[in-house]
Z-matrix of the N, CA and C atoms (Angstrom, degrees):
N
C 1 1.461
C 2 1.527 1 111.05
N 3 1.345 2 117.49 1 -26.25
C 4 1.433 3 119.98 2 174.00
C 5 1.526 4 112.58 3 -62.36
N 6 1.312 5 115.96 4 -37.69
C 7 1.419 6 122.73 5 179.13
C 8 1.564 7 109.37 6 -67.28
N 9 1.311 8 116.56 7 -41.78
C 10 1.453 9 120.02 8 174.97
C 11 1.487 10 110.85 9 -58.88
N 12 1.339 11 117.40 10 -44.12
C 13 1.491 12 120.02 11 179.46
C 14 1.516 13 108.51 12 -61.46
N 15 1.286 14 117.98 13 -44.78
C 16 1.494 15 120.39 14 179.14
C 17 1.546 16 112.59 15 -60.45
N 18 1.291 17 117.90 16 -33.93
C 19 1.467 18 123.32 17 178.74
C 20 1.597 19 107.37 18 -69.23
N 21 1.254 20 115.60 19 -31.22
C 22 1.498 21 119.89 20 -176.85
C 23 1.572 22 113.59 21 -88.79
N 24 1.298 23 118.05 22 -6.36
C 25 1.427 24 124.28 23 -165.36
C 26 1.540 25 110.53 24 -64.06
N 27 1.284 26 117.66 25 -28.40
C 28 1.486 27 119.63 26 -176.63
C 29 1.576 28 113.73 27 -94.44
N 30 1.312 29 114.70 28 -1.01
C 31 1.453 30 117.95 29 177.39
C 32 1.510 31 112.32 30 -64.37
N 33 1.333 32 114.73 31 156.09
C 34 1.517 33 120.85 32 176.84
C 35 1.503 34 108.16 33 -103.67
N 36 1.313 35 113.97 34 152.28
C 37 1.487 36 123.56 35 174.54
C 38 1.504 37 112.97 36 42.73
N 39 1.358 38 113.08 37 51.66
C 40 1.463 39 121.29 38 176.60
C 41 1.540 40 109.44 39 -115.46
N 42 1.266 41 117.30 40 132.84
C 43 1.501 42 120.83 41 170.27
C 44 1.486 43 109.27 42 -100.02
N 45 1.332 44 116.07 43 126.63
C 46 1.461 45 122.78 44 176.60
C 47 1.520 46 106.61 45 -113.83
N 48 1.375 47 112.20 46 127.81
C 49 1.461 48 119.32 47 174.51
C 50 1.476 49 105.43 48 -109.69
N 51 1.379 50 117.08 49 128.97
C 52 1.429 51 118.11 50 -178.17
C 53 1.595 52 110.86 51 -142.22
N 54 1.246 53 112.27 52 155.55
C 55 1.509 54 118.41 53 171.62
C 56 1.529 55 109.60 54 -116.28
N 57 1.325 56 113.51 55 14.34
C 58 1.471 57 120.16 56 177.19
C 59 1.480 58 113.91 57 -99.83
N 60 1.278 59 116.66 58 122.37
C 61 1.469 60 119.92 59 -179.22
C 62 1.558 61 110.05 60 -68.22
N 63 1.321 62 118.46 61 -34.98
C 64 1.459 63 118.93 62 179.88
C 65 1.523 64 110.75 63 -69.39
N 66 1.273 65 118.07 64 -39.48
C 67 1.475 66 119.95 65 176.88
C 68 1.508 67 111.40 66 -67.73
N 69 1.336 68 117.35 67 -41.22
C 70 1.461 69 121.54 68 177.45
C 71 1.533 70 109.89 69 -59.75
N 72 1.308 71 115.10 70 -41.50
C 73 1.512 72 119.51 71 -178.91
C 74 1.538 73 111.67 72 -66.06
N 75 1.302 74 116.53 73 -37.80
C 76 1.502 75 117.13 74 177.25
C 77 1.523 76 111.45 75 -72.69
N 78 1.342 77 118.02 76 -37.71
C 79 1.506 78 118.02 77 -172.14
C 80 1.521 79 112.70 78 -90.74
N 81 1.304 80 119.27 79 -12.90
C 82 1.488 81 120.71 80 -176.16
C 83 1.542 82 110.94 81 -65.18
N 84 1.247 83 119.66 82 -20.05
C 85 1.481 84 124.23 83 -175.99
C 86 1.607 85 111.00 84 -94.23
N 87 1.298 86 113.12 85 2.98
C 88 1.471 87 120.89 86 -179.69
C 89 1.510 88 113.59 87 -94.38
N 90 1.336 89 119.20 88 101.22
C 91 1.496 90 117.90 89 -175.99
C 92 1.534 91 112.36 90 -71.66
N 93 1.285 92 119.79 91 -15.20
C 94 1.417 93 124.92 92 176.44
C 95 1.515 94 114.20 93 -73.53
N 96 1.319 95 119.26 94 -17.68
C 97 1.409 96 126.00 95 -175.07
C 98 1.519 97 112.45 96 -110.14
N 99 1.292 98 118.55 97 145.96
C 100 1.437 99 121.44 98 168.91
C 101 1.552 100 106.11 99 -99.46
N 102 1.360 101 115.12 100 125.60
C 103 1.433 102 117.61 101 -175.76
C 104 1.506 103 109.28 102 -114.26
N 105 1.346 104 116.53 103 130.67
C 106 1.433 105 123.61 104 175.83
C 107 1.493 106 109.53 105 -119.56
N 108 1.309 107 118.95 106 123.41
C 109 1.485 108 122.48 107 -178.96
C 110 1.504 109 106.43 108 -111.84
N 111 1.327 110 114.26 109 133.42
C 112 1.483 111 118.27 110 -171.16
C 113 1.467 112 118.15 111 -70.44
N 114 1.368 113 117.20 112 -25.70
C 115 1.477 114 116.94 113 -170.79
C 116 1.555 115 106.96 114 83.70
N 117 1.295 116 114.49 115 173.16
C 118 1.437 117 121.76 116 179.00
C 119 1.506 118 109.96 117 124.76
N 120 1.364 119 116.95 118 -174.98
C 121 1.409 120 123.42 119 -178.94
C 122 1.484 121 110.72 120 -84.65
N 123 1.298 122 119.58 121 131.64
C 124 1.485 123 124.19 122 -177.35
C 125 1.544 124 110.45 123 -78.93
N 126 1.288 125 115.02 124 126.74
C 127 1.520 126 120.28 125 173.36
C 128 1.548 127 105.22 126 -95.07
N 129 1.312 128 114.50 127 120.44
C 130 1.473 129 119.29 128 -177.84
C 131 1.524 130 110.75 129 -67.65
N 132 1.330 131 119.05 130 -28.49
C 133 1.480 132 121.96 131 179.48
C 134 1.524 133 114.66 132 -67.77
N 135 1.316 134 115.28 133 -31.96
C 136 1.503 135 117.80 134 -175.28
C 137 1.486 136 114.74 135 -124.58
N 138 1.372 137 117.47 136 -1.34
C 139 1.510 138 122.19 137 -177.80
C 140 1.554 139 109.16 138 57.10
N 141 1.291 140 116.21 139 36.81
C 142 1.495 141 118.42 140 179.37
C 143 1.539 142 107.40 141 -114.56
N 144 1.332 143 116.11 142 151.60
C 145 1.443 144 127.33 143 171.72
C 146 1.499 145 107.32 144 -92.92
N 147 1.342 146 117.44 145 119.81
C 148 1.444 147 120.21 146 -175.89
C 149 1.545 148 107.74 147 -132.90
N 150 1.340 149 113.34 148 172.12
C 151 1.415 150 123.55 149 171.31
C 152 1.517 151 114.59 150 97.56
N 153 1.321 152 118.54 151 -174.50
C 154 1.480 153 123.90 152 -173.66
C 155 1.551 154 113.54 153 -51.40
N 156 1.304 155 120.26 154 -40.71
C 157 1.465 156 120.93 155 -179.29
C 158 1.505 157 110.69 156 -64.90
N 159 1.267 158 119.36 157 -39.02
C 160 1.521 159 124.14 158 176.69
C 161 1.511 160 108.69 159 -65.23
N 162 1.339 161 113.86 160 -49.17
C 163 1.450 162 117.78 161 -177.92
C 164 1.504 163 113.87 162 -64.86
N 165 1.345 164 117.20 163 -35.81
C 166 1.422 165 120.68 164 175.74
C 167 1.556 166 112.36 165 -61.21
N 168 1.356 167 113.31 166 -46.72
C 169 1.489 168 116.59 167 176.63
C 170 1.510 169 113.93 168 -56.94
N 171 1.363 170 114.39 169 -40.58
C 172 1.444 171 120.05 170 -179.89
C 173 1.496 172 114.70 171 -70.04
N 174 1.347 173 118.18 172 -27.71
C 175 1.434 174 122.62 173 -178.82
C 176 1.542 175 113.38 174 -61.64
N 177 1.294 176 118.99 175 -18.82
C 178 1.459 177 122.20 176 -179.25
C 179 1.502 178 114.31 177 -106.36
N 180 1.330 179 116.91 178 14.13
C 181 1.452 180 122.96 179 -179.31
C 182 1.471 181 112.92 180 -116.71
N 183 1.364 182 117.67 181 150.54
C 184 1.450 183 124.90 182 172.31
C 185 1.480 184 106.13 183 -117.72
N 186 1.320 185 118.14 184 123.24
C 187 1.421 186 125.30 185 -172.31
C 188 1.522 187 110.44 186 -115.98
N 189 1.284 188 115.08 187 126.92
C 190 1.469 189 121.93 188 178.35
C 191 1.540 190 111.42 189 -65.13
N 192 1.324 191 114.08 190 -49.94
C 193 1.398 192 124.27 191 -174.77
C 194 1.497 193 114.29 192 -137.70
N 195 1.301 194 120.45 193 129.59
C 196 1.418 195 123.60 194 173.77
C 197 1.524 196 108.85 195 -116.47
N 198 1.335 197 115.28 196 133.13
C 199 1.472 198 121.03 197 172.94
C 200 1.478 199 105.03 198 -114.23
N 201 1.269 200 118.33 199 116.67
C 202 1.478 201 123.67 200 -178.83
C 203 1.509 202 111.71 201 -119.31
N 204 1.350 203 115.25 202 138.74
C 205 1.437 204 120.76 203 174.71
C 206 1.528 205 110.38 204 -93.67
N 207 1.325 206 116.36 205 146.03
C 208 1.446 207 121.66 206 -179.53
C 209 1.523 208 112.47 207 -131.04
N 210 1.329 209 118.83 208 164.95
C 211 1.398 210 120.92 209 177.59
C 212 1.552 211 113.24 210 -102.42
N 213 1.336 212 113.02 211 -12.63
C 214 1.547 213 117.82 212 175.83
C 215 1.456 214 110.91 213 -155.64
N 216 1.317 215 114.54 214 144.58
C 217 1.492 216 122.80 215 170.61
C 218 1.458 217 110.62 216 -136.52
N 219 1.331 218 118.23 217 119.94
C 220 1.369 219 123.10 218 -177.01
C 221 1.481 220 111.86 219 -152.59
N 222 1.403 221 118.17 220 137.83
C 223 1.386 222 124.22 221 176.22
C 224 1.591 223 105.87 222 -57.54
N 225 1.346 224 115.67 223 134.21
C 226 1.464 225 120.83 224 -179.53
C 227 1.511 226 110.61 225 96.62
N 228 1.300 227 116.09 226 -47.57
C 229 1.501 228 121.43 227 -176.82
C 230 1.497 229 113.76 228 -89.25
N 231 1.391 230 115.11 229 -28.44
C 232 1.420 231 120.47 230 -176.65
C 233 1.530 232 113.55 231 81.64
N 234 1.281 233 116.14 232 -149.41
C 235 1.468 234 123.60 233 176.69
C 236 1.599 235 107.67 234 -93.29
N 237 1.321 236 116.06 235 131.09
C 238 1.463 237 119.96 236 -176.36
C 239 1.494 238 108.89 237 -136.82
N 240 1.372 239 111.07 238 162.07
C 241 1.469 240 121.36 239 178.82
C 242 1.554 241 107.66 240 -142.47
N 243 1.305 242 114.82 241 167.87
C 244 1.460 243 121.14 242 -175.39
C 245 1.568 244 113.28 243 -77.69
N 246 1.279 245 119.29 244 -15.93
C 247 1.475 246 122.59 245 -171.84
C 248 1.564 247 111.44 246 -128.71
N 249 1.346 248 115.96 247 126.44
C 250 1.472 249 118.88 248 -175.71
C 251 1.530 250 114.07 249 -63.12
N 252 1.333 251 119.27 250 -34.00
C 253 1.391 252 119.99 251 179.36
C 254 1.481 253 113.39 252 -70.20
N 255 1.354 254 114.55 253 -38.42
C 256 1.505 255 121.38 254 173.70
C 257 1.503 256 111.93 255 -60.39
N 258 1.357 257 114.89 256 -41.18
C 259 1.429 258 119.44 257 177.14
C 260 1.538 259 113.07 258 -59.70
N 261 1.273 260 114.13 259 -42.33
C 262 1.462 261 120.48 260 -178.34
C 263 1.563 262 109.63 261 -67.63
N 264 1.328 263 119.23 262 -42.50
C 265 1.435 264 119.80 263 177.70
C 266 1.552 265 112.79 264 -69.79
N 267 1.304 266 115.70 265 -33.50
C 268 1.503 267 118.51 266 174.82
C 269 1.526 268 109.14 267 -64.76
N 270 1.259 269 117.06 268 -41.24
C 271 1.449 270 120.46 269 179.02
C 272 1.522 271 111.12 270 -61.47
N 273 1.336 272 117.30 271 -36.80
C 274 1.455 273 122.87 272 179.10
C 275 1.518 274 108.83 273 -63.55
N 276 1.358 275 116.66 274 -43.57
C 277 1.431 276 120.84 275 177.97
C 278 1.504 277 111.64 276 -60.92
N 279 1.321 278 116.17 277 -45.64
C 280 1.501 279 122.44 278 178.74
C 281 1.507 280 112.60 279 -61.42
N 282 1.267 281 113.21 280 -39.96
C 283 1.519 282 117.14 281 -179.39
C 284 1.488 283 112.97 282 -65.52
N 285 1.268 284 119.79 283 -23.64
C 286 1.505 285 124.32 284 -179.15
C 287 1.542 286 114.18 285 -88.98
N 288 1.353 287 116.24 286 -2.22
C 289 1.458 288 122.10 287 -169.41
C 290 1.490 289 111.91 288 -100.13
N 291 1.340 290 113.93 289 144.94
C 292 1.487 291 119.92 290 169.36
C 293 1.535 292 111.03 291 -80.16
N 294 1.327 293 115.72 292 -32.16
C 295 1.492 294 122.86 293 -176.18
C 296 1.550 295 105.91 294 -136.99
N 297 1.380 296 113.56 295 138.28
C 298 1.460 297 118.14 296 -176.33
C 299 1.521 298 106.73 297 -125.95
N 300 1.321 299 114.86 298 126.38
C 301 1.480 300 119.77 299 174.79
C 302 1.586 301 103.93 300 -120.30
N 303 1.354 302 113.35 301 132.17
C 304 1.430 303 117.46 302 177.75
C 305 1.545 304 107.77 303 -107.24
N 306 1.308 305 115.87 304 125.96
C 307 1.510 306 122.00 305 -179.04
C 308 1.537 307 107.03 306 -107.73
N 309 1.337 308 114.06 307 125.18
C 310 1.507 309 118.98 308 174.63
C 311 1.477 310 109.32 309 -155.01
N 312 1.303 311 113.60 310 140.72
C 313 1.522 312 118.28 311 174.73
C 314 1.484 313 109.01 312 -69.90
N 315 1.324 314 116.65 313 165.55
C 316 1.441 315 121.68 314 -174.46
C 317 1.476 316 116.75 315 -61.01
N 318 1.324 317 117.23 316 -23.24
C 319 1.461 318 121.29 317 178.55
C 320 1.535 319 111.67 318 -65.23
N 321 1.348 320 118.95 319 -17.93
C 322 1.410 321 122.61 320 -177.41
C 323 1.529 322 112.29 321 -89.00
N 324 1.296 323 115.56 322 -18.20
C 325 1.508 324 121.08 323 -174.63
C 326 1.523 325 107.68 324 -73.92
N 327 1.334 326 114.14 325 124.74
C 328 1.511 327 119.70 326 -179.49
C 329 1.504 328 111.09 327 91.90
N 330 1.310 329 119.52 328 -9.33
C 331 1.446 330 122.17 329 -178.72
C 332 1.539 331 112.28 330 -92.03
N 333 1.334 332 116.83 331 152.66
C 334 1.397 333 125.11 332 175.43
C 335 1.511 334 108.05 333 -126.64
N 336 1.360 335 115.15 334 120.06
C 337 1.459 336 124.44 335 176.20
C 338 1.508 337 112.11 336 -93.81
N 339 1.277 338 117.73 337 177.56
C 340 1.477 339 124.67 338 -168.63
C 341 1.611 340 110.69 339 -60.42
N 342 1.364 341 116.67 340 -48.20
C 343 1.455 342 118.28 341 -167.41
C 344 1.540 343 112.36 342 -117.64
N 345 1.302 344 114.66 343 129.31
C 346 1.461 345 122.39 344 -178.09
C 347 1.530 346 111.29 345 -74.60
N 348 1.301 347 116.33 346 126.75
C 349 1.502 348 122.12 347 174.20
C 350 1.528 349 108.91 348 -82.58
N 351 1.304 350 115.46 349 -59.05
C 352 1.448 351 124.66 350 179.88
C 353 1.558 352 111.22 351 -168.89
N 354 1.264 353 112.83 352 175.30
C 355 1.452 354 119.95 353 174.95
C 356 1.557 355 114.31 354 -74.48
N 357 1.331 356 116.78 355 161.57
C 358 1.433 357 119.46 356 -179.39
C 359 1.535 358 112.47 357 -65.64
N 360 1.354 359 115.52 358 -27.94
C 361 1.463 360 118.33 359 -178.66
C 362 1.502 361 115.01 360 -60.45
N 363 1.321 362 117.68 361 -21.20
C 364 1.489 363 119.33 362 -179.09
C 365 1.528 364 114.02 363 -71.46
N 366 1.367 365 117.24 364 -25.65
C 367 1.400 366 122.36 365 -177.18
C 368 1.484 367 114.54 366 -80.98
N 369 1.311 368 116.82 367 139.80
C 370 1.516 369 119.20 368 174.05
C 371 1.497 370 109.75 369 -87.15
N 372 1.387 371 118.21 370 -26.04
C 373 1.430 372 122.88 371 -177.44
C 374 1.465 373 112.62 372 -159.10
N 375 1.299 374 116.60 373 146.10
C 376 1.511 375 122.89 374 171.72
C 377 1.512 376 103.09 375 -115.93
N 378 1.368 377 115.58 376 132.39
C 379 1.463 378 120.82 377 173.18
C 380 1.513 379 108.78 378 -116.48
N 381 1.328 380 115.16 379 126.79
C 382 1.449 381 120.81 380 -178.39
C 383 1.540 382 107.47 381 -145.81
N 384 1.351 383 112.65 382 177.10
C 385 1.532 384 114.41 383 -176.82
C 386 1.552 385 108.13 384 -92.90
N 387 1.310 386 111.24 385 169.64
C 388 1.506 387 118.89 386 -173.46
C 389 1.507 388 113.34 387 -72.00
N 390 1.298 389 120.23 388 -5.30
C 391 1.449 390 120.53 389 175.24
C 392 1.534 391 112.46 390 -84.11
N 393 1.291 392 117.53 391 2.13
C 394 1.498 393 121.43 392 179.79
C 395 1.508 394 109.33 393 -62.56
N 396 1.323 395 114.27 394 143.38
C 397 1.495 396 121.50 395 178.03
C 398 1.538 397 107.99 396 -56.88
N 399 1.283 398 119.71 397 122.80
C 400 1.498 399 122.55 398 -178.18
C 401 1.490 400 111.20 399 -62.61
N 402 1.349 401 118.31 400 -41.62
C 403 1.497 402 119.70 401 177.82
C 404 1.525 403 111.25 402 -58.78
N 405 1.266 404 115.97 403 -44.51
C 406 1.481 405 120.09 404 -178.58
C 407 1.539 406 111.29 405 -65.33
N 408 1.362 407 114.03 406 -42.91
C 409 1.437 408 121.66 407 178.05
C 410 1.578 409 109.05 408 -58.14
N 411 1.359 410 116.24 409 -48.72
C 412 1.448 411 119.74 410 -179.24
C 413 1.594 412 109.74 411 -63.63
N 414 1.263 413 117.08 412 -34.87
C 415 1.490 414 119.44 413 -178.24
C 416 1.577 415 107.90 414 -68.22
N 417 1.280 416 116.78 415 -39.82
C 418 1.476 417 120.70 416 177.68
C 419 1.549 418 109.75 417 -66.66
N 420 1.327 419 117.30 418 -42.50
C 421 1.453 420 120.36 419 173.94
C 422 1.521 421 113.59 420 -60.41
N 423 1.280 422 114.96 421 -39.41
C 424 1.444 423 121.01 422 178.83
C 425 1.515 424 111.39 423 -64.84
N 426 1.319 425 115.72 424 -28.17
C 427 1.471 426 120.75 425 176.59
C 428 1.499 427 112.99 426 -77.86
N 429 1.346 428 117.18 427 1.49
C 430 1.439 429 123.02 428 175.78
C 431 1.480 430 118.28 429 95.52
N 432 1.334 431 116.09 430 14.10
C 433 1.490 432 119.58 431 -178.06
C 434 1.489 433 108.28 432 -109.18
N 435 1.381 434 116.08 433 128.90
C 436 1.417 435 120.18 434 171.47
C 437 1.505 436 113.70 435 -62.75
N 438 1.311 437 118.20 436 131.25
C 439 1.446 438 119.30 437 177.25
C 440 1.559 439 108.62 438 -119.55
N 441 1.317 440 114.85 439 126.55
C 442 1.440 441 119.66 440 179.39
C 443 1.587 442 108.28 441 -112.34
N 444 1.304 443 113.10 442 125.60
C 445 1.485 444 122.53 443 179.52
C 446 1.533 445 107.91 444 -96.55
N 447 1.283 446 117.01 445 129.45
C 448 1.486 447 121.80 446 -179.34
C 449 1.527 448 109.34 447 -126.00
């Protein structure tokens, strides 16, 4: 998701809402962007703001597009992450979005982490790299999710 933010950094008249401290740090110096940071409790492992404060801030927003990173994507398990509070906050982001893109490197494809974020059907698209296991990619596509390999 940090790479996605970097790709958007030169856009004009764009509002970026994030719960990521690293993304906020990179984009805060961009006068061409409007940056909204959710607040919440900082997780030192992921530099994300999570929990009820983040979710409360999100509950009042309508988001056109959410790009969320995950630790696992698997048919049957859906999208997963290592921490249950992070999963809950990611779900809150997704619930506020018109369109959902999940970004994950190939090592996450076919993996199941501790906490479920949501089912595959919630995502409009998964973006991953070309090293992703072809069988797993086809299974995700068969589940109705567009998969883009970059």
